[in-house]
C-alpha positions as a Python dict, from the first residue, in 0.01 Angstrom:
ca = {
    (1, 'L'): (0, 0, 0),
    (2, 'G'): (114, 351, -62),
    (3, 'D'): (275, 426, -401),
    (4, 'G'): (274, 734, -615),
    (5, 'T'): (6, 977, -502),
    (6, 'T'): (-68, 750, -207),
    (7, 'R'): (288, 733, -87),
    (8, 'M'): (275, 774, 293),
    (9, 'N'): (482, 997, 518),
    (10, 'K'): (497, 885, 884),
    (11, 'P'): (185, 656, 880),
    (12, 'R'): (44, 615, 1234),
    (13, 'G'): (-292, 480, 1338),
    (14, 'L'): (-528, 268, 1138),
    (15, 'A'): (-881, 125, 1160),
    (16, 'S'): (-1126, -66, 946),
    (17, 'N'): (-1497, -19, 890),
    (18, 'K'): (-1779, -276, 869),
    (19, 'T'): (-1708, -349, 506),
    (20, 'G'): (-1339, -410, 574),
    (21, 'D'): (-1204, -92, 419),
    (22, 'L'): (-880, 18, 580),
    (23, 'F'): (-838, 379, 700),
    (24, 'I'): (-470, 476, 751),
    (25, 'V'): (-354, 792, 925),
    (26, 'D'): (-95, 942, 694),
    (27, 'S'): (35, 1188, 956),
    (28, 'G'): (314, 1357, 760),
    (29, 'N'): (80, 1426, 468),
    (30, 'H'): (-200, 1547, 701),
    (31, 'R'): (-462, 1309, 566),
    (32, 'I'): (-647, 977, 595),
    (33, 'L'): (-597, 725, 315),
    (34, 'V'): (-871, 466, 249),
    (35, 'F'): (-798, 131, 84),
    (36, 'T'): (-1000, -184, 30),
    (37, 'S'): (-899, -490, 223),
    (38, 'G'): (-732, -606, -102),
    (39, 'G'): (-515, -296, -117),
    (40, 'T'): (-701, -94, -383),
    (41, 'F'): (-686, 278, -315),
    (42, 'L'): (-1027, 435, -271),
    (43, 'R'): (-992, 795, -158),
    (44, 'S'): (-810, 1046, 57),
    (45, 'I'): (-969, 1241, 342),
    (46, 'G'): (-843, 1580, 461),
    (47, 'S'): (-560, 1815, 368),
    (48, 'A'): (-306, 2027, 557),
    (49, 'G'): (-456, 2304, 765),
    (50, 'S'): (-680, 2390, 1061),
    (51, 'G'): (-1021, 2427, 889),
    (52, 'P'): (-1310, 2194, 960),
    (53, 'N'): (-1217, 1964, 671),
    (54, 'Q'): (-845, 1983, 733),
    (55, 'L'): (-594, 1799, 954),
    (56, 'R'): (-249, 1872, 1091),
    (57, 'Q'): (-29, 1575, 1184),
    (58, 'P'): (-311, 1346, 1284),
    (59, 'N'): (-198, 1039, 1485),
    (60, 'D'): (-486, 799, 1539),
    (61, 'I'): (-833, 700, 1428),
    (62, 'A'): (-1124, 508, 1584),
    (63, 'M'): (-1460, 408, 1452),
    (64, 'T'): (-1800, 355, 1618),
    (65, 'T'): (-2058, 93, 1539),
    (66, 'D'): (-2283, 355, 1376),
    (67, 'G'): (-2014, 436, 1117),
    (68, 'R'): (-1870, 756, 1254),
    (69, 'T'): (-1493, 818, 1247),
    (70, 'F'): (-1303, 990, 1529),
    (71, 'V'): (-961, 1136, 1434),
    (72, 'A'): (-694, 1252, 1675),
    (73, 'D'): (-598, 1573, 1500),
    (74, 'T'): (-289, 1613, 1708),
    (75, 'G'): (-130, 1921, 1539),
    (76, 'N'): (-452, 2117, 1572),
    (77, 'R'): (-502, 1991, 1933),
    (78, 'R'): (-854, 1865, 1869),
    (79, 'I'): (-1063, 1562, 1780),
    (80, 'V'): (-1256, 1565, 1455),
    (81, 'V'): (-1563, 1346, 1406),
    (82, 'L'): (-1676, 1238, 1061),
    (83, 'N'): (-2019, 1103, 968),
    (84, 'A'): (-2059, 773, 790),
    (85, 'D'): (-2048, 967, 459),
    (86, 'E'): (-1721, 1129, 576),
    (87, 'T'): (-1866, 1476, 610),
    (88, 'V'): (-1760, 1659, 927),
    (89, 'A'): (-2002, 1586, 1208),
    (90, 'M'): (-1834, 1784, 1483),
    (91, 'V'): (-1503, 1922, 1597),
    (92, 'M'): (-1409, 1934, 1966),
    (93, 'A'): (-1575, 2243, 2115),
    (94, 'H'): (-1347, 2526, 2240),
    (95, 'E'): (-1501, 2503, 2589),
    (96, 'Q'): (-1373, 2149, 2623),
    (97, 'P'): (-1038, 2097, 2801),
    (98, 'R'): (-757, 2186, 2567),
    (99, 'T'): (-597, 1861, 2459),
    (100, 'E'): (-318, 1727, 2245),
    (101, 'P'): (-476, 1394, 2141),
    (102, 'F'): (-236, 1121, 2042),
    (103, 'A'): (-425, 788, 2061),
    (104, 'L'): (-791, 692, 2080),
    (105, 'A'): (-981, 388, 2204),
    (106, 'F'): (-1346, 322, 2268),
    (107, 'S'): (-1442, 124, 2584),
    (108, 'P'): (-1691, -162, 2566),
    (109, 'S'): (-1955, 78, 2701),
    (110, 'G'): (-1882, 335, 2428),
    (111, 'R'): (-1675, 591, 2615),
    (112, 'L'): (-1386, 749, 2422),
    (113, 'F'): (-1050, 735, 2593),
    (114, 'V'): (-784, 978, 2459),
    (115, 'S'): (-414, 999, 2525),
    (116, 'D'): (-358, 1365, 2599),
    (117, 'H'): (1, 1489, 2575),
    (118, 'F'): (-92, 1843, 2681),
    (119, 'H'): (-214, 1742, 3027),
    (120, 'E'): (-17, 1419, 3042),
    (121, 'C'): (-322, 1213, 3119),
    (122, 'I'): (-606, 1014, 2962),
    (123, 'Q'): (-914, 1227, 2886),
    (124, 'V'): (-1254, 1055, 2872),
    (125, 'F'): (-1546, 1166, 2653),
    (126, 'N'): (-1877, 1031, 2543),
    (127, 'K'): (-1952, 985, 2171),
    (128, 'E'): (-2075, 1349, 2148),
    (129, 'L'): (-1740, 1470, 2288),
    (130, 'K'): (-1880, 1573, 2622),
    (131, 'H'): (-1595, 1563, 2870),
    (132, 'L'): (-1657, 1301, 3141),
    (133, 'G'): (-1331, 1295, 3338),
    (134, 'S'): (-962, 1220, 3336),
    (135, 'L'): (-724, 943, 3437),
    (136, 'R'): (-358, 913, 3535),
    (137, 'P'): (-145, 713, 3775),
    (138, 'V'): (-131, 846, 4129),
    (139, 'D'): (250, 824, 4136),
    (140, 'G'): (528, 865, 3886),
    (141, 'E'): (574, 1050, 3558),
    (142, 'F'): (318, 979, 3285),
    (143, 'L'): (312, 1051, 2912),
    (144, 'P'): (39, 824, 2762),
    (145, 'M'): (71, 702, 2406),
    (146, 'G'): (-92, 384, 2268),
    (147, 'L'): (-418, 261, 2418),
    (148, 'A'): (-597, -77, 2400),
    (149, 'F'): (-887, -235, 2585),
    (150, 'L'): (-842, -587, 2712),
    (151, 'P'): (-1120, -847, 2688),
    (152, 'N'): (-1198, -797, 3061),
    (153, 'G'): (-1262, -423, 3008),
    (154, 'E'): (-930, -302, 3158),
    (155, 'L'): (-734, -35, 2973),
    (156, 'A'): (-368, -87, 2873),
    (157, 'V'): (-169, 234, 2821),
    (158, 'V'): (187, 280, 2703),
    (159, 'N'): (365, 523, 2939),
    (160, 'Y'): (636, 666, 2719),
    (161, 'K'): (814, 859, 2992),
    (162, 'L'): (888, 554, 3207),
    (163, 'Q'): (898, 304, 2919),
    (164, 'T'): (625, 89, 3076),
    (165, 'V'): (276, -35, 3011),
    (166, 'C'): (9, 52, 3270),
    (167, 'I'): (-314, -151, 3314),
    (168, 'F'): (-610, 51, 3450),
    (169, 'D'): (-938, -67, 3590),
    (170, 'V'): (-1165, 205, 3452),
    (171, 'G'): (-1495, 52, 3564),
    (172, 'E'): (-1818, 208, 3449),
    (173, 'S'): (-1841, 513, 3681),
    (174, 'V'): (-1677, 846, 3604),
    (175, 'V'): (-1598, 1131, 3839),
    (176, 'P'): (-1658, 1456, 3648),
    (177, 'S'): (-1351, 1670, 3603),
    (178, 'E'): (-1320, 2048, 3627),
    (179, 'T'): (-987, 2048, 3443),
    (180, 'S'): (-874, 2389, 3323),
    (181, 'Q'): (-682, 2453, 3006),
    (182, 'S'): (-353, 2524, 3183),
    (183, 'K'): (-362, 2300, 3489),
    (184, 'R'): (-284, 1927, 3473),
    (185, 'P'): (-566, 1714, 3620),
    (186, 'D'): (-528, 1634, 3987),
    (187, 'P'): (-426, 1265, 4013),
    (188, 'V'): (-665, 1192, 4298),
    (189, 'T'): (-980, 1402, 4273),
    (190, 'N'): (-1018, 1367, 3896),
    (191, 'S'): (-904, 1007, 3868),
    (192, 'I'): (-1151, 763, 3718),
    (193, 'G'): (-935, 449, 3735),
    (194, 'M'): (-665, 269, 3926),
    (195, 'V'): (-331, 130, 3807),
    (196, 'L'): (-351, -243, 3859),
    (197, 'L'): (-19, -346, 3703),
    (198, 'H'): (285, -205, 3534),
    (199, 'I'): (490, -400, 3284),
    (200, 'P'): (840, -249, 3269),
    (201, 'A'): (1040, -255, 2949),
    (202, 'A'): (1389, -407, 2952),
    (203, 'G'): (1604, -214, 3199),
    (204, 'A'): (1313, -8, 3342),
    (205, 'S'): (1273, -14, 3717),
    (206, 'T'): (1047, 275, 3810),
    (207, 'P'): (673, 188, 3840),
    (208, 'C'): (414, 395, 3658),
    (209, 'G'): (172, 382, 3944),
    (210, 'R'): (115, 241, 4291),
}
């Protein structure tokens, strides 16, 4: 995949829709490329910029069961939502906490978990991008990157700063957060999960949580 006009520059996240089409985040070219499962190029979504139909260094993509597409528009510090027909459904409202989204993952109950580099935490939203709360380890440095939900509903997060993987029990209840744009979320009052386990990389010895 990716020759000629579809040649990729720093490809990052990817996702597939119900029909098996593959959506690839072409971060360096500020766009999403769509291919069939057989590798045939279908179309390109987005262009460089900060307008409603534009992207700047996007990093990840996630899809809902109703066909909507959520894009971590990292360079523009926002999340862009596309309808099933790929028209823009919504862009994260300015009154929401300012974020620098890196990775996206939907929980089994449909909540959107977002790695936020600006606040160094995980931000949680519903499908309409209403802010529900935030999550980070009680102790230690934390810069979340990749996210994945385990079959038991726990959330695995790559902690880039400590070169570890954290496992969070996020449950189904969320404590609302009053996070400001300039203040990092408090690790206790705004926490919506608990670190259950840390998996250190080779040579790492500092835990990512208690």
